[in-house]
C-alpha positions in Angstrom: -21.2 -37.0 -24.1 -22.2 -35.1 -21.2 -19.4 -34.7 -20.0 -18.0 -33.0 -23.8 -21.5 -31.0 -23.7 -20.0 -29.3 -20.2 -16.7 -29.1 -20.9 -17.4 -27.6 -24.3 -19.7 -24.8 -22.7 -17.6 -24.5 -19.1 -13.8 -24.4 -20.1 -13.8 -21.2 -23.0 -12.0 -18.8 -20.5 -11.2 -20.6 -17.4 -7.8 -20.5 -18.3 -7.5 -17.0 -19.6 -9.7 -14.7 -17.3 -7.6 -12.7 -14.5 -9.5 -13.0 -10.9 -13.1 -11.9 -10.4 -13.3 -9.2 -7.5 -14.6 -9.7 -5.2 -15.3 -13.5 -3.7 -13.2 -15.4 -6.1 -9.8 -14.0 -5.3 -11.4 -14.3 -1.4 -11.2 -17.6 -1.6 -8.5 -18.2 -3.2 -6.2 -16.2 -1.4 -7.3 -17.9 1.7 -6.5 -21.5 -0.2 -3.1 -20.1 -0.6 -2.6 -18.7 2.8 -3.1 -22.2 3.8 -0.6 -23.8 1.5 1.6 -20.5 2.3 1.3 -21.0 6.4 0.7 -25.0 6.5 -2.6 -24.3 8.7 -5.3 -26.0 7.3 -7.8 -25.9 9.8 -7.8 -22.0 9.9 -9.2 -19.6 7.1 -7.7 -16.0 7.0 -7.6 -13.2 4.4 -4.3 -12.0 5.1 -4.1 -11.6 9.2 -7.8 -10.9 9.3 -9.8 -14.6 10.6 -13.0 -15.2 8.0 -15.2 -17.7 9.7 -18.1 -17.0 7.3 -18.0 -20.6 5.2 -16.3 -23.9 6.1 -13.2 -25.3 4.9 -14.3 -27.7 2.2 -13.7 -25.5 -0.7 -10.6 -24.0 0.4 -9.1 -27.9 1.0 -9.9 -28.6 -2.7 -8.1 -25.5 -3.7 -5.5 -26.0 -1.6 -4.9 -29.4 -2.7 -5.1 -28.9 -6.5 -2.6 -26.3 -6.4 -0.3 -28.5 -3.8 -0.7 -31.3 -7.3 0.2 -28.7 -9.5 3.5 -27.9 -8.1 4.1 -31.4 -7.3 3.8 -31.8 -11.1 6.2 -28.4 -11.6 3.4 -26.4 -13.0 5.1 -22.8 -12.8 4.4 -20.5 -10.2 1.0 -22.5 -9.3 0.2 -20.5 -6.3 -0.3 -17.4 -8.2 -2.2 -19.1 -11.2 -5.7 -18.7 -10.9 -7.4 -21.1 -13.1 -5.7 -24.0 -10.9 -7.9 -22.6 -8.0 -11.1 -23.0 -10.5 -10.7 -26.3 -11.5 -13.0 -27.4 -8.1 -15.8 -25.3 -9.4 -15.2 -26.5 -13.0 -15.5 -30.2 -11.7 -18.6 -28.9 -9.3 -20.1 -27.7 -12.3 -19.3 -31.0 -14.4 -20.7 -33.4 -11.7 -23.9 -31.5 -11.0 -24.6 -32.0 -14.5 -24.1 -35.6 -14.7 -26.3 -36.0 -10.9 -28.9 -34.1 -12.4 -28.9 -36.9 -15.4 -28.7 -39.7 -12.5 -31.6 -37.7 -10.7 -33.6 -37.3 -14.0 -33.5 -41.1 -14.3 -35.8 -41.8 -11.1 -38.0 -39.5 -13.0 -37.8 -39.8 -17.0 -36.2 -42.0 -19.4 -32.7 -41.8 -20.6 -33.6 -39.5 -23.2 -35.4 -37.1 -21.1 -32.6 -37.0 -18.5 -30.5 -35.9 -20.9 -32.2 -33.0 -22.0 -32.8 -32.2 -18.1 -28.6 -32.4 -18.2 -28.1 -30.0 -21.3 -30.6 -27.7 -19.5 -28.2 -27.4 -16.8 -25.5 -26.9 -19.5 -26.9 -24.1 -21.0 -27.7 -22.4 -17.8 -26.1 -18.8 -18.1 -26.0 -19.1 -13.9 -24.2 -22.6 -14.0 -21.6 -21.6 -17.1 -20.5 -18.7 -14.8 -20.1 -20.3 -11.5 -18.1 -23.1 -13.2 -15.3 -20.3 -14.2 -15.3 -18.9 -10.8 -13.0 -20.2 -7.7 -16.1 -20.2 -5.6 -17.9 -22.6 -3.6 -21.6 -22.8 -5.4 -20.5 -25.2 -8.1 -19.4 -28.0 -5.6 -22.6 -27.1 -3.5 -24.9 -27.4 -6.7 -23.1 -31.1 -7.1 -23.6 -32.4 -3.6 -27.1 -31.0 -3.6 -28.2 -32.9 -6.6 -26.5 -35.8 -5.3 -28.2 -35.9 -1.9 -31.7 -35.3 -3.6 -31.0 -38.1 -5.8 -31.1 -40.1 -3.5 -33.6 -38.8 -1.3 -35.8 -39.0 -4.4 -35.2 -42.7 -4.7 -36.0 -43.2 -1.2 -39.2 -41.2 -1.3 -40.5 -42.8 -4.5 -39.5 -46.7 -3.3 -42.2 -46.0 -0.3 -44.9 -45.1 -2.8 -44.0 -48.0 -5.5 -43.1 -51.6 -4.6 -41.1 -51.6 -8.2 -38.8 -49.1 -7.4 -35.4 -50.9 -5.3 -34.7 -49.8 -1.9 -31.5 -47.4 -1.6 -28.8 -50.0 -0.6 -25.7 -48.9 1.2 -23.8 -48.1 -1.3 -26.4 -45.2 -2.4 -27.0 -44.3 1.9 -23.3 -43.9 2.0 -23.6 -41.9 -1.2 -26.7 -39.9 0.5 -24.8 -39.0 4.0 -21.5 -38.1 2.1 -22.5 -35.8 0.1 -24.3 -34.3 2.8 -21.3 -34.2 5.2 -19.1 -32.7 1.8 -22.1 -29.8 1.2 -22.1 -28.8 5.0 -17.8 -28.5 4.6 -18.5 -26.8 1.2 -21.0 -24.3 2.3 -22.7 -24.7 5.7 -26.3 -25.5 6.1 -27.6 -24.4 2.8 -27.8 -27.9 2.0 -29.1 -29.0 5.2 -32.0 -26.4 4.9 -32.8 -27.9 1.2 -32.7 -31.5 1.8 -34.2 -31.2 5.2 -37.1 -28.8 4.1 -37.9 -31.2 1.3 -38.3 -34.4 3.8 -40.1 -32.1 5.9 -42.7 -30.8 2.9 -43.9 -34.6 2.0 -44.0 -36.0 5.9 -46.5 -33.3 6.2 -48.4 -33.7 3.0 -48.3 -37.7 3.3 -48.7 -37.2 6.8 -46.2 -40.0 7.8 -42.2 -40.0 8.4 -41.8 -43.8 8.1 -40.5 -43.4 4.3 -37.5 -41.6 6.0 -36.4 -44.8 7.5 -35.0 -46.2 4.4 -32.2 -43.7 4.6 -31.4 -45.3 7.5 -30.7 -41.9 9.6 -28.9 -43.4 12.6 -26.1 -44.9 11.0 -26.5 -42.0 8.5 -25.7 -39.2 10.9 -23.1 -41.2 12.8 -21.0 -41.3 9.3 -21.8 -37.6 8.6 -20.7 -36.9 12.5 -17.2 -38.4 11.4 -17.0 -37.1 8.1 -17.5 -33.3 9.1 -17.2 -32.9 13.2 -13.4 -33.3 13.2 -12.7 -30.0 11.0 -15.6 -28.1 13.6 -14.2 -29.6 16.5 -10.3 -28.4 15.3 -11.6 -25.2 14.5 -13.8 -24.6 17.9 -10.5 -25.5 19.7 -8.8 -22.8 17.8 -11.2 -20.1 18.4 -14.0 -21.0 20.5 -17.5 -19.8 19.3 -16.4 -17.5 16.6 -16.7 -19.6 13.9 -20.5 -20.9 15.0 -21.2 -16.6 15.3 -19.7 -15.7 11.9 -20.7 -18.8 10.2 -24.6 -19.5 11.5 -25.6 -16.2 13.3 -23.7 -13.4 11.1 -23.7 -15.1 7.7 -26.7 -17.9 7.5 -29.1 -16.3 9.8 -28.0 -12.9 8.7 -29.3 -12.9 5.5 -32.0 -13.9 6.0 -32.6 -10.8 8.5 -30.7 -7.9 7.3 -29.2 -7.1 3.7 -25.4 -7.7 3.5 -23.2 -5.8 1.5 -26.1 -4.3 0.0 -27.2 -7.2 -1.6 -30.7 -6.7 -1.3 -34.4 -7.3 -3.1 -37.7 -7.7 -2.8 -39.8 -11.0 -3.0 -40.1 -11.8 -6.8 -36.5 -11.2 -7.1 -35.3 -14.4 -7.9 -38.5 -15.4 -10.3 -37.2 -12.5 -12.2 -33.8 -13.2 -12.3 -34.8 -17.1 -13.0 -35.8 -15.5 -16.8 -31.9 -14.5 -17.3 -30.0 -17.3 -15.0 -31.6 -20.2 -16.7 -32.0 -19.2 -19.9 -32.7 -20.6 -22.4 -34.6 -23.7 -20.4 -36.3 -21.1 -19.1 -38.5 -20.8 -22.0 -39.5 -24.3 -21.7 -40.0 -24.4 -18.2 -42.5 -21.4 -18.9 -44.6 -23.9 -21.6 -43.9 -26.4 -18.9 -45.5 -24.7 -16.1 -49.3 -25.0 -16.7 -49.2 -29.2 -16.8 -46.8 -29.4 -13.5 -49.4 -27.7 -11.9 -52.5 -29.7 -13.3 -50.3 -33.2 -12.4 -48.7 -31.8 -8.7 -50.8 -34.2 -6.8 -48.8 -37.1 -8.9 -45.8 -38.9 -6.5 -42.9 -37.9 -8.6 -43.6 -34.4 -9.6 -45.1 -34.1 -5.4 -41.0 -34.7 -4.5 -39.7 -32.1 -7.5 -42.1 -29.5 -6.1 -41.3 -30.3 -2.5 -37.7 -29.7 -3.6 -38.2 -26.4 -5.2 -41.1 -24.8 -3.6 -40.6 -24.7 -0.2 -36.4 -23.6 -0.1 -37.6 -21.2 -3.3 -39.8 -19.5 -0.4 -37.0 -19.2 2.0 -34.6 -17.9 -0.2 -37.4 -14.9 -1.9 -38.2 -14.0 1.9 -34.6 -13.6 2.9 -33.3 -10.1 3.1 -30.1 -10.5 1.4 -30.2 -11.8 -2.0 -27.8 -12.9 -4.8 -28.2 -14.5 -8.0 -26.7 -17.9 -7.5 -28.2 -18.7 -4.0 -31.3 -20.4 -6.1 -29.0 -22.5 -8.0 -29.5 -26.1 -6.2 -33.0 -25.8 -7.2 -32.6 -25.4 -10.7 -32.0 -29.1 -11.1 -35.8 -29.6 -10.0 -36.8 -27.6 -12.4 -34.7 -29.0 -15.5 -36.5 -32.7 -14.3 -39.9 -30.8 -14.1 -39.6 -29.7 -17.7 -38.3 -32.8 -19.0 -41.0 -34.3 -17.7 -43.5 -32.4 -19.5 -41.6 -32.6 -22.9 -41.3 -36.4 -22.4 -44.9 -36.4 -22.2 -45.3 -34.1 -25.0 -47.8 -31.8 -22.4 -46.1 -28.5 -23.3 -48.5 -25.4 -23.6 -49.8 -24.4 -26.6 -51.0 -21.2 -25.4 -50.2 -18.7 -28.4 -48.8 -16.3 -25.7 -46.6 -19.1 -23.8 -45.3 -19.9 -27.5 -44.4 -16.5 -28.3 -41.7 -16.6 -25.8 -39.3 -18.7 -27.6 -38.3 -15.6 -29.7 -36.3 -15.0 -27.0 -34.0 -17.6 -28.1 -33.5 -15.3 -31.3 -33.3 -11.6 -29.2 -31.4 -13.1 -26.4 -28.2 -13.7 -28.6 -28.8 -10.6 -30.6 -28.6 -8.7 -26.9 -25.7 -10.3 -26.0 -23.5 -10.3 -28.6 -24.3 -6.3 -29.1 -23.5 -6.0 -25.6 -20.5 -8.2 -25.4 -18.8 -5.7 -28.8 -20.0 -2.6 -27.0 -18.3 -3.3 -23.5 -15.1 -4.3 -25.6 -15.1 -1.1 -27.9 -15.8 1.3 -24.8 -13.7 -0.2 -22.2 -10.8 -1.7 -24.3 -11.4 0.5 -27.7 -11.3 -2.7 -29.8 -14.5 -4.3 -31.6 -13.7 -7.8 -30.1 -13.5 -8.9 -33.9 -12.4 -12.9 -33.2 -15.3 -13.2 -31.3 -17.8 -12.2 -34.1 -18.0 -15.4 -36.2 -19.5 -17.5 -32.9 -21.5 -14.8 -32.2 -22.7 -14.9 -35.4 -23.7 -18.7 -35.1 -25.2 -18.1 -32.5 -27.8 -15.6 -33.6 -28.2 -18.6 -36.2 -28.4 -21.1 -33.8 -30.9 -18.6 -31.8 -33.1 -18.0 -35.0 -33.1 -21.6 -36.4 -34.4 -22.8 -32.8 -37.1 -19.7 -32.7 -38.5 -20.7 -36.4 -38.4 -24.6 -36.3 -39.9 -25.1 -32.5 -43.1 -25.9 -33.8 -41.6 -28.1 -37.0 -38.9 -30.4 -35.2 -40.1 -30.3 -31.2 -39.1 -28.6 -28.6 -35.9 -30.8 -28.0 -33.9 -29.9 -30.8 -35.4 -26.2 -30.6 -33.9 -26.7 -27.2 -30.4 -28.4 -28.4 -29.9 -25.3 -30.8 -30.4 -22.4 -28.3 -28.1 -24.1 -25.6 -25.6 -24.3 -28.3 -26.3 -20.8 -29.3 -25.2 -19.9 -25.6 -22.4 -21.9 -25.8 -21.2 -19.5 -28.4 -22.4 -16.9 -26.9 -20.0 -18.3 -24.1 -16.6 -19.0 -26.2 -16.8 -15.4 -27.6 -17.5 -13.7 -24.2 -15.5 -15.5 -22.0 -12.7 -16.5 -24.1 -12.2 -13.5 -26.6 -13.9 -10.1 -25.0 -13.4 -10.5 -21.3 -9.7 -11.8 -20.6 -9.0 -8.5 -23.5 -10.5 -6.2 -21.1 -7.2 -4.8 -19.2 -8.6 -2.0 -17.7 -11.2 -4.3 -15.5 -8.4 -5.9 -13.7 -5.8 -3.3 -12.8 -4.3 -5.8 -10.5 -2.8 -7.2 -13.2 -1.0 -4.9 -14.2 -0.4 -3.8 -10.8 1.6 -7.0 -9.6 3.3 -7.0 -13.0 4.9 -4.1 -12.2 6.0 -5.5 -9.2 7.3 -9.0 -11.0 9.4 -6.8 -13.5 11.0 -4.4 -11.2 14.0 -6.9 -11.1 13.4 -7.4 -7.0 13.8 -10.2 -5.0 10.8 -9.9 -2.5 8.8 -6.9 -3.8 5.9 -5.8 -1.6 3.1 -2.9 -2.2 1.0 -0.7 0.0 -2.6 0.4 -1.4 -4.4 3.9 -1.1 -7.8 4.3 -2.7 -8.2 0.5 -4.3 -8.1 -2.2 -2.0 -9.7 -5.2 -4.3 -8.7 -8.8 -2.8 -7.4 -10.0 -6.4 -4.2 -7.2 -5.6 -3.2 -9.1 -2.4 -3.9 -12.3 -4.3 -1.6 -11.4 -7.4 0.7 -9.1 -5.4 1.5 -11.4 -2.4 0.1 -11.8 0.9 2.0 -9.6 2.5 -0.2 -6.2 0.5 -0.6 -3.7 3.2 -3.9 -1.5 2.5 -3.9 1.8 4.0 -4.5 5.2 3.0 -2.0 8.0 1.5 0.0 9.0 4.6 0.2 5.0 5.4 1.7 4.2 1.8 4.4 6.9 2.5 5.2 5.7 5.7 5.3 2.0 4.2 7.9 3.0 1.4 9.8 4.6 4.0 10.6 1.6 5.4 13.1 1.0 2.5 13.7 -1.8 0.7 12.1 -2.5 -2.7 8.6 -1.3 -2.0 5.8 -0.4 -4.3 3.0 2.1 -3.5 -0.5 2.0 -5.8 -2.0 5.5 -4.8 -5.4 6.0 -6.2 -5.3 9.6 -8.1 -7.9 11.3 -5.4 -5.1 10.2 -2.6 -2.4 11.5 -4.5 -1.6 15.2 -3.5 -2.1 13.5 0.1 0.4 11.1 -0.6 2.9 14.0 -1.7 2.3 16.1 1.4 3.4 13.3 3.6 6.0 12.5 1.8 7.2 16.0 1.3 6.9 16.1 5.5 8.9 13.0 6.1 11.4 13.5 3.7 10.6 10.5 1.9 12.8 9.7 -1.2 10.4 8.0 -4.1 10.8 7.1 -7.8 8.1 7.7 -10.2 6.4 4.8 -12.0 3.8 4.1 -14.9 -0.1 5.4 -14.5 -2.8 2.5 -14.7 -6.1 3.4 -15.9 -9.1 1.5 -15.2 -12.6 0.5 -14.2 -13.3 -0.5 -10.8 -16.4 -2.2 -11.7 -16.9 -3.5 -8.3 -17.7 0.7 -7.2 -18.6 1.1 -10.5 -16.3 3.8 -11.6 -13.3 5.1 -13.4 -10.0 5.1 -11.7 -6.3 6.1 -12.0 -3.6 4.6 -10.0 -0.1 6.4 -9.7 2.4 3.7 -9.0 5.7 5.4 -7.0 8.7 2.8 -5.8 11.0 3.4 -2.9 14.5 4.8 -4.5 17.7 3.3 -3.9 17.5 -0.6 -3.0 16.6 -2.6 -6.2 
């Protein structure tokens, strides 16, 4: 049931949405270059080394595309949904892992409720559709924490079975996989949880249940070979870029303008963990009252220390705290199971958001379609209407039918919104994806090997769709590029068009004018017009 619910929630849009700048095509392009070059050690975007993340996600994406090619999928290397499949599998795996982890704390009904909270999470729904590492990281973290929880609870309750070798292998394998997918994040979360519990209990003996000596050897066997290979290839470059610049640098500095004050994630949680955040608020008083109980102590040790680290880090992005959401889901499910949700009127009033949010999201989606694409998005309207109805029932029948049914209705509302937005609105917003139109001009040119240079528009989706040889340059460089002959294209943003014309006249360049692409560069938040020029002569 959870697998079906996850697929219904996460699949809409996966196959239709074009590459979304900027992180997604960065990941996909680096995986594509692995396939093109046959080099599965180094990670590069065009000729530039990119060592901010380990190799795990690129391997998964490359393996998926190679498998698709083996089965005859046409243009597999340019098909973005193939690169998204590891994220989709990671998101589904995270839902199932949340269920498994929750079984250490609540019964099957409560575990199902916790898993459904993850299914409905706005943030996980977005990550499931993006060819990035975060959904897979979440899967590895929850899997590792599931075993860590059983090891800790065993040390406090003789009725709980000691983790056997199979579970221990799962723990250390998940830890190694998490390191290969996204570096030290999983080590920080698991390590802070274990350290916090050991300090509170004034004992580290419980950690022996994890067989750390044997486990570390297994972890090294799995993860170290690639690190040795990349060190042999690049020296200390990966260590400096990944650990010093990317991981530690994000704690001390705001990178790529992604900053925020302390408390940023608490506020964002209300949107990214919707609709379950409403129940989490109702559960908070009971969690605080029982904070000294062993199960709740573990979940708070998972949640609080790492959350504080993320809040105190200067660089902030919404998905950073996602590996902590399962702890919140399980805590909330435990309170629901104990029928201990708060009855405070000011907290219960927040259930109205189950009704209000679908209305706001529906209006926003339709307004976006009108403004960007001059289209009403009518096919999505029945789904939006059904979502609003589900949200209304979740709010109105909360007291009569209880928290579980209310959450299921609110989750259904968000799934319906996702179907409307991700499969019927977003894929039709062509101006948001100019790279699709630009690459389409190349494909329809009749050239056997078209190449392009772009001036003023430098999104990675263009490299992914138009080819690894795509060159980002200025107007003069684009004119010189066309002069080299062959089947070449220049994509010139309007503000650089006069400089291009001047350089073309100066060097005696002959070229043909193509169509113009009107677009909205949402990564920079401004409308753009891109003129297309083609080298004259050779087809």
